[in-house]
C-alpha positions as CSV (number, residue, x, y, z in Angstrom):
1,X,90.2,128.4,100.8
2,X,88.5,125.9,103.1
3,X,86.7,124.2,100.2
4,X,90.1,123.8,98.3
5,X,91.6,122.2,101.5
6,X,88.8,119.8,101.9
7,X,89.0,118.8,98.2
8,X,92.8,118.2,98.7
9,X,92.2,116.1,101.8
10,X,89.6,114.1,100.1
11,X,91.9,113.3,97.2
12,X,94.8,112.4,99.4
13,X,92.4,110.0,101.4
14,X,91.2,108.4,98.2
15,X,94.9,107.7,97.1
16,X,96.1,106.7,100.5
17,X,93.4,104.2,101.4
18,X,94.5,101.4,99.1
19,X,98.1,101.7,100.2
20,X,97.0,101.2,103.8
21,X,95.1,98.0,102.9
22,X,98.5,96.5,101.6
23,X,100.1,93.8,103.7
24,X,101.6,91.8,104.7
25,X,98.7,90.2,106.6
26,X,99.2,87.1,108.6
27,X,96.6,84.5,109.4
28,X,97.3,82.5,112.5
29,X,95.5,79.9,114.6
30,X,95.2,80.8,118.2
31,X,95.6,77.5,120.1
32,X,94.2,78.9,123.3
33,X,91.0,80.4,121.7
34,X,90.7,77.6,119.1
35,X,90.1,80.2,116.2
36,X,91.9,81.9,113.5
37,X,93.1,85.5,113.9
38,X,94.5,88.0,111.3
39,X,97.3,90.4,112.2
40,X,99.6,92.9,110.5
41,X,102.6,91.5,112.4
42,X,103.7,87.8,112.7
43,X,103.4,86.5,116.3
44,X,106.5,84.9,117.6
45,X,104.8,82.8,120.4
46,X,104.7,79.5,118.5
47,X,103.2,77.8,121.6
48,X,100.1,80.0,121.3
49,X,99.9,80.7,117.6
50,X,100.3,78.4,114.6
51,X,101.1,80.3,111.3
52,X,98.5,79.6,108.6
53,X,99.8,81.9,105.9
54,X,101.0,85.4,104.8
55,X,99.0,87.4,102.4
56,X,99.6,90.6,100.4
57,X,96.1,92.2,101.2
58,X,93.5,92.0,103.8
59,X,91.0,90.8,101.4
60,X,93.3,87.8,100.4
61,X,93.8,87.0,104.1
62,X,90.0,87.0,104.7
63,X,89.4,84.9,101.7
64,X,91.9,82.4,102.6
65,X,90.5,82.1,106.1
66,X,87.1,81.2,104.7
67,X,88.7,78.2,103.0
68,X,90.7,77.0,105.9
69,X,89.2,74.1,107.8
70,X,90.6,75.2,111.2
71,X,89.2,78.7,110.7
72,X,85.6,77.5,110.1
73,X,85.3,75.9,113.5
């Protein structure tokens, strides 16, 4: 019984993991820290954060950050 439960939990985790990686993911430039940050929620403090883009997956957001001039610094 325990083995069956473990197998069921492993199958659920395998299916749920890609769903958890779905966005939206927001890339913002933190004006105070002078660096880019990624978040699952859009920051409303426009004095501190400048919106750089919205992406469907975390991988897309990370790839975009690598190509942004402001994020490299």
